[in-house]
C-alpha positions in Angstrom: 39.5 88.7 7.4 42.9 90.2 6.6 44.3 89.2 3.2 47.9 88.1 3.4 50.5 90.2 1.5 52.4 87.2 0.3 52.1 83.4 0.1 55.3 81.7 -1.0 56.8 83.7 -3.8 53.4 85.1 -4.8 52.2 88.6 -4.1 48.5 88.5 -3.1 46.3 91.0 -4.8 42.7 90.1 -3.8 40.5 87.2 -2.9 38.5 85.8 -5.8 36.7 82.8 -4.2 36.4 80.3 -1.5 36.4 76.5 -1.8 35.7 73.6 0.5 39.1 73.7 2.2 40.6 77.1 1.4 40.6 80.4 -0.4 41.5 81.3 -4.0 43.4 84.6 -4.6 44.4 86.6 -7.6 48.2 86.7 -7.2 51.3 87.9 -9.0 54.4 86.0 -9.8 57.1 88.6 -10.1 59.8 86.1 -11.2 57.8 85.3 -14.4 55.8 88.5 -14.6 52.4 86.8 -14.7 49.1 86.8 -12.9 48.0 83.5 -11.4 45.1 82.1 -9.5 46.5 80.9 -6.2 44.4 78.2 -4.5 45.3 77.7 -0.9 44.6 74.6 1.2 44.5 74.6 5.0 45.8 71.5 6.8 44.4 72.6 10.1 41.9 69.7 10.0 44.7 67.2 10.5 44.7 66.3 14.2 48.1 64.6 14.1 51.5 65.3 12.4 51.3 61.9 10.7 47.9 62.7 9.1 49.1 66.1 8.0 52.2 64.6 6.5 50.2 62.0 4.6 47.8 64.7 3.3 50.7 66.8 2.1 52.3 63.8 0.2 48.9 63.1 -1.4 48.4 66.7 -2.3 51.8 67.1 -4.0 51.5 63.7 -5.8 48.1 64.6 -7.2 49.1 68.1 -8.1 52.2 66.9 -10.1 50.0 64.5 -12.0 47.6 67.4 -12.8 50.5 69.6 -13.9 51.5 67.0 -16.5 48.1 67.3 -18.3 48.3 69.5 -21.4 45.0 70.2 -23.1 43.3 73.5 -24.1 40.2 72.5 -22.1 42.1 72.0 -18.8 43.4 74.8 -16.6 47.2 74.9 -16.5 49.0 74.1 -13.2 52.1 76.3 -12.9 53.4 75.5 -9.4 52.6 73.9 -6.1 54.2 74.4 -2.7 53.8 75.1 1.0 54.2 78.5 2.6 56.4 78.2 5.7 54.9 81.2 7.4 51.2 80.5 7.1 51.6 76.7 6.8 49.2 76.8 3.8 49.6 74.4 0.9 49.0 76.2 -2.4 48.6 75.5 -6.1 49.3 78.3 -8.7 47.0 78.0 -11.6 46.5 79.7 -15.0 44.4 82.8 -14.3 41.2 82.7 -16.2 38.9 85.5 -17.2 35.3 84.3 -17.5 32.3 82.9 -15.7 31.7 79.5 -14.2 28.8 77.4 -15.5 27.4 77.6 -12.0 27.2 81.4 -12.4 25.7 81.1 -15.9 23.1 78.6 -14.7 22.2 80.9 -11.8 22.2 84.3 -13.5 21.8 84.0 -17.2 18.9 82.9 -19.5 19.1 79.4 -21.0 21.6 78.9 -23.8 20.5 77.5 -27.1 20.8 73.8 -27.0 23.5 73.6 -29.6 25.7 75.9 -27.5 25.0 73.8 -24.4 25.9 70.6 -26.3 29.0 72.2 -27.7 30.1 72.8 -24.1 29.4 69.2 -23.1 31.4 68.0 -26.2 34.4 70.1 -25.3 34.4 69.0 -21.6 34.1 65.4 -22.8 37.2 65.9 -25.0 39.1 67.4 -22.0 38.1 64.5 -19.8 39.2 62.0 -22.5 42.6 63.5 -22.4 42.9 63.2 -18.7 41.4 59.7 -18.5 43.9 58.5 -21.2 46.6 59.5 -18.7 44.8 57.7 -15.8 43.7 61.0 -14.2 40.1 61.0 -12.9 38.7 64.4 -11.7 36.0 63.1 -9.3 34.2 66.4 -8.9 32.8 67.5 -12.3 30.2 70.1 -11.6 29.2 73.6 -12.9 31.4 75.4 -10.4 34.5 73.6 -11.7 33.9 74.5 -15.4 34.9 78.0 -16.5 33.6 79.5 -19.7 36.0 81.9 -21.2 34.9 85.0 -23.1 35.3 83.2 -26.4 33.0 80.4 -25.2 35.6 77.8 -24.6 35.1 75.8 -21.4 38.0 75.0 -19.1 38.0 72.3 -16.5 39.4 73.5 -13.1 40.6 71.7 -10.0 42.2 68.6 -11.6 44.5 67.1 -9.1 42.9 68.7 -6.1 39.5 67.1 -6.2 40.8 63.7 -5.3 42.8 65.0 -2.4 39.9 66.9 -1.0 37.5 64.1 -1.6 39.7 61.6 0.2 40.3 63.9 3.1 36.7 64.8 3.6 35.6 61.2 3.3 38.0 60.3 6.1 36.6 63.2 8.2 33.1 61.9 7.7 31.9 65.0 5.9 30.0 65.3 2.6 32.3 66.2 -0.2 31.0 68.7 -2.7 27.4 68.6 -3.9 25.7 65.2 -4.4 23.7 66.7 -7.3 26.5 65.7 -9.7 27.8 62.6 -8.0 27.7 59.2 -9.7 26.0 56.3 -7.9 29.3 54.6 -7.2 30.7 57.8 -5.8 27.7 58.4 -3.6 28.0 54.9 -2.2 31.7 55.1 -1.6 32.6 52.5 -4.2 35.5 52.4 -6.7 35.7 55.1 -9.4 37.2 55.5 -12.8 36.7 57.8 -15.8 33.1 56.8 -16.2 32.4 58.4 -12.9 33.4 61.8 -14.5 31.2 61.0 -17.5 28.1 60.4 -15.2 28.8 63.8 -13.6 29.1 65.4 -17.0 25.8 63.8 -17.9 24.3 65.6 -14.9 25.9 68.9 -15.9 24.5 68.4 -19.5 21.0 67.8 -18.0 21.2 71.0 -16.1 22.5 73.0 -19.1 19.8 71.6 -21.5 16.8 71.8 -19.2 17.8 74.2 -16.4 16.7 71.5 -14.0 18.9 69.2 -11.9 18.6 65.6 -12.8 18.4 64.4 -9.2 16.8 67.1 -7.1 15.6 66.5 -3.6 14.7 68.2 -0.3 17.9 67.1 1.4 21.2 65.4 0.8 19.9 61.9 1.6 17.0 62.2 -0.8 19.3 63.5 -3.5 21.7 60.6 -3.0 18.7 58.2 -3.1 17.6 59.6 -6.5 21.2 59.5 -7.8 21.4 55.8 -6.9 17.9 54.7 -7.9 15.9 57.2 -9.9 15.8 58.0 -13.6 15.2 61.6 -14.6 12.7 62.5 -17.2 14.2 62.7 -20.7 15.4 66.2 -21.6 13.1 66.4 -24.6 10.1 66.0 -22.3 11.3 68.9 -20.2 12.2 71.2 -23.1 10.1 70.3 -26.1 12.3 71.4 -29.0 15.3 69.3 -28.0 16.3 66.5 -30.5 15.4 63.1 -29.2 19.0 61.9 -29.8 19.9 64.2 -26.9 17.8 61.9 -24.7 20.0 59.0 -25.7 23.3 60.8 -25.1 22.2 62.0 -21.6 20.7 58.7 -20.7 23.8 56.8 -21.6 26.0 59.2 -19.6 23.6 58.8 -16.7 23.4 55.0 -16.7 23.5 53.6 -13.2 25.6 50.7 -14.2 29.1 51.9 -15.2 29.2 49.3 -18.0 26.2 50.9 -19.7 27.8 54.3 -19.8 30.1 55.7 -22.5 33.4 53.9 -22.1 35.3 57.1 -23.0 34.9 60.8 -23.2 35.9 60.6 -26.8 32.8 58.5 -27.7 30.5 60.9 -25.8 32.1 63.8 -27.7 31.7 62.1 -31.1 28.0 61.4 -30.4 27.5 65.1 -29.4 29.3 66.1 -32.7 26.9 63.9 -34.7 23.8 65.4 -33.0 25.1 68.9 -33.6 25.5 68.0 -37.3 22.0 66.5 -37.4 23.4 63.0 -37.9 22.5 59.8 -35.9 24.9 59.3 -33.0 27.6 56.9 -34.3 27.9 55.1 -31.0 24.2 54.5 -30.4 23.6 50.7 -29.9 21.0 48.8 -31.8 17.8 47.3 -30.3 20.0 44.9 -28.3 21.3 47.8 -26.2 22.5 46.8 -22.7 20.7 49.8 -21.3 18.2 48.9 -18.6 14.4 48.7 -19.6 13.6 51.7 -17.5 16.3 53.9 -19.1 15.0 57.4 -19.8 15.8 57.0 -23.5 12.6 54.9 -23.8 9.8 57.1 -25.3 7.1 55.6 -23.1 8.0 57.5 -20.0 5.3 60.0 -18.8 6.1 63.7 -19.0 7.2 65.5 -15.8 4.4 66.7 -13.6 
């Protein structure tokens, strides 16, 4: 496929990735002398002008909200627009050097558990910032978390995940990977910030164990496990993990949203305590509302 020379005001240098609905390019903004990641969105799926117009309105509204976020753990949105020649919508983002968690999980040996938990803590802090401003990502997964050369994680695709999710749901397609979906998301129910924290719990499980929490032979089986199954505690998969990690992951992965961490800040604080070898400050007492079959219970059999 021929790479365009220009999209909007941006000079296209090379393709760097492909997403659900478009292509990401490395591009150059001559007016500000800076390199950007230009994520393009095709609206060819819209069968009518009205649907296309509604999608564009939603895209620009979500992108402007994302551009208002200011946190070191969230990629910066520089600009949004529509290219009149190609009819592509685009979002110009901070260009990041690094590797996604998806690449790291696929290609590198397991990280020491403190490094993995530090990543989870940093992502929870970034989510807390977004949620405090009523922005829910809805597609937290390893491919949307970039790890910079200094080890800092950056959340990508804020503002676009909701738009894509809404559109693909309308089109009757499966959005993203169900491996990191929350039960309410998999069942098409209402979502809030705790949806992102469930997905972060699934990411944490993969980082800590190198296994997915809800694996299955096909999409329907994966969704069934997301909705109904409890994964084995991480410390039963990797023997040297602190048992307090079982609690943190189990609370993030609670099926009932009211049993999860209410905020990313609380999850990050518990991760901080575990890293410092302290009891998690937000761990409830024996009257915990967590269900009896929660994976924090030590009586679960080891994985087979």
